[in-house]
C-alpha angles and dihedrals in degrees: 000000000000114000122218115255096261124199123207097228132344093217106116112257116226120263098193098180094055097034090054089051091054091047090055091047094048113131091000115149097256143071113264108224113194112203136174146117119309115281095012092123107268096140092042088054088058088050089055092046092049089053089049092052092051090049087054091057101265110150109242087228087067093056111087108196118180125173106200090195088068116106088232091066102027090071099038104037109063106146146013094279092052091051094045092051092047094052094042090053092054099049117116129207115287128005115002132194112211117197119184120186122202095006092176090077090077121078112240091009088162091061091049092052093047091051092048091047090051100041107029100067094170096051126096108208127214125172138177126197146164124264089279088075096055102071091052105046095073093056109026097039097034112155092010105076147051120206122226106194115204126200132189116274120306117226090262091050089047089058092046092051091050093044092237121159105258090198093062117112142189124030094349094060092042089056089052091052091049090053089050092049091047102046102019135217108287103134093229090055095047092048094049104113099207113069092205090062098049091088091049092054093045091049090053091052093047092047092051093049093049098040102035108024094038109020107035096031092055098036093243109184100185100061092165091059091047091052093048092048092049092050092049094051094044092048089048097044107149095024122112109252140170132200089247095052091048092047091050091049093050091046091052088055094052099264107129111213146134131241089245093054091049091049092049093049091050089053090052091053093049090048088055089050091238090120132026122210121224114197121212121248130199102224095194095043092039091222136120115249115229101210141054107029131185128233129208131196121245093231134019092226090066090053089052091056092056100042121079092232121019098231100047107136095005092189093063091048088055090046091053090050093051092049093053091045091054089051089049090053091055102258127145101230129203134169109248130224120196109183103301094338127088131224112204096223140010104194119194131183131157091354091304122115140198132183123218136193118189124201137152093237143353094205092105110079095218091051091049093050091049098046098040094037093059090056095044089055090065107094104205137092099249122120116276120197138180114202119200142146091253123123107207142142090236107098101164137041106194094310097330112112118230109211132175109240094225091054089048094049090051093046 
């Protein structure tokens, strides 16, 4: 008998990183645009923020919350004027907080936001939207917005949602990490009570992203090619690829295509936040390289769906997880090249930099020489770190920090 997809509790779990960001942005002179992959928790973040505002003494009458996916509004709010009039009619006396979910459902939503921003001087504006919003905000709302980019749960958030003890160590915590790497961090997956249904829920999310946010939104005709391309990129997350190499591979497997089509489809998947592109950077020459990028998957659970067994090439799964965690922590992340050697990540934020190598273990001498040696060849004073699953008393290799990946993810 098939069980329903049960959730533990529908009370919104805290997302402290993002909630703290919204607190800091409160009443700032710009529109807060919350972006991110489907089902990562954008609307729930607004629930949490609404609760926070009430706890701070804001009268609920001064919080205007409109979900434009609701049938009530899908039929009555068609364009910018409809949306403007609806919000204006709901404003209370004094300071108001306006929260609009799924803004892309309204024609000329950009015009509506600009008019509200211009006219409603006592309204603080927050919006969420699908990936169709993202390409427009940088041009049509330029100078008027700040983007808050939301990702699926981090490993620490995963533990918080499950109620696990984040201070636990040893095999128990490793088992938690393996569950996270296997099923991922989409809140709906983590909160699914029956383990046997987690994959079903994750598969539904992945299918909706690929078919709706990429395929239907962009009018993709060759869905089979799109599916094959997505599977190839997800399976090769962390490998250097080019549109030509991918095109040649797909052609050799009977999928007729062109380099241009492959390039366009990849762009659609990055716009939908299914994939993230990491450019390559010449550390010695201090220049960005223009060819042969890497792509990483937004959530490890999606990678599990595509691969035949979830822990194939465990090192690359860890690498993908570290990349997304660096993005979550606000770093600009590139793949480094040092002469003929490669550094997994060059992470930059606020003019500070750190270099990271990610490996399952440093126990093998050749592996240790390769991973540590690449970092030691960089002649600058920035932090250099090797992340692995090892538990050892050695915490430094000649200036290169040796850090357990679980400790780092929880840090």
